[in-house]
Residue, then its C-alpha position, 0 to 999 in steps of 0.5 A: m610931921e603934925r607936931h614939932y617943937l623946932s623949925m629951922g634951915w640947914r644950909d650950905a651942907l657939907f656931906a663927906h663920907w667913907p666906907v668902913d667895916a661895920g664891925v668897927v662902927d658896931d664896937r663904938l655903938p650903944s646896945g640896941l643899935t647896929a650899923r647899916t650897911h650899903d654896898g657891903s660897908a658901914w659908912l661914917g659921915v663928917i657933915a658940916f652946914v649952917m644951922e639958920d633961924i633955929r627956933p621953938r614952934g611959933v617963934p617968928a624966924p627972925l627971932g631964931l638962932t644962927f650958927g655953924e655945926a659940924n659932926l661925925r655920924t654913922y647910920v644905924a638899925g634900931p629895935n623894931g626895924g627902925e633906921g636912922i642916924y647915931f651921932f658920935n659928936l656934934d660940935a656947934a658955934d653957940r653955947l646957949s644952944v649946945g647946953i639946951a641940946r645937951q640938957f633936953y635932947q641928951l645928944p653929945y653937942y660940944t661948944a666950938h669955936m667956928e669961922i664960916e665965910r660963904r661967898g658967891e650965890s647959891p647954886g641953881e639948877a646947873g653950873p657953873h657954880e661960884r658958891t664956895v664955903e670955907l669953914s674952920s671949927h675948933r672945940a672949946h668945950a671944957g673936959v672933953p677931947d680936942a676936935y677940929l675941922d677945917a675944910t673949904y667946899g662947894p658945889a659942882g656939876d648938876r643938881f640931882r635928887p638921889e634915886d631910891g635905892t642909891l648910895e646917895q639916898f642911903l646916906v643923906e635921906n635919914y629922918r630919925f636919929y637915935l641916942a642912948d641914955g648917957d650919951v652926953d657924958d659917958r656914951g651909955d651902955g644903951s640900956d635906955l635908948f631914945y629917938g627923935d624924928v625930923a621932917h624935911p623935903p628930900w635933899d638936892l645934892y651936888e658933887a662937891d669940890l672939897d678941900l678937906r686940910s685937916t680933921n680929927f674927928f675920927e680920932a676923937n670918937g675912938f676911930d682910925r681915920p680912913d686912908t681913902e678919899p671920901l665921897a663928897h656932896y654938897s646940898p644948898g639945904v633944906p627947911v627942917r622941923a624937929d619933934r621932941i625925943r622919945r624912948v624906944d619901947 
């Protein structure tokens, strides 16, 4: 990505994914987007991480903002064969950044109170691993449904990089997100679709030790919570650059 508008780091990331029927996801997508599938299923993901040193292009990292984020997302095909992510919600612990993201990116960001405690060193090539992340998020955004997430997670096993065509690559290696006109206020009817691109190195993953004590991200977005255990991964993180949003032609 030659030009970008924002730089940041996504650190200590949790990826928790559940397979769901593609029709269930399609019913919640704006016009112009359809659920992508892998292994015959669409996938819903609860993703949490610490967004570090987020700043506009040209601003030094020490002047950037750092806060927690948690979201519910799925994987979609857009017009003209484009592939990417669709976010049902993005809860973040910084009121100013939420306001900017809602106004200028039209993303469904919501202000949340978050407590994040990170213990131990970031993992290396192999175990044993002492890194543990304890994250509690409770939405504090007026006029929208309540939403919460309470989990502890960390790496297990050896580090790996997803291979081409694998489920893990399908779930984590996505470099475009889609949004519809009206997503922030009323989900929109998809009459106007937009996209944004990000650039970052491939994710290094570990299987995750996950204690998901509670979340209602599914119910808050009109889904029944899956009754299966999630496929869970941890990553130390990646540096990220983000471009502005553009209208889909």
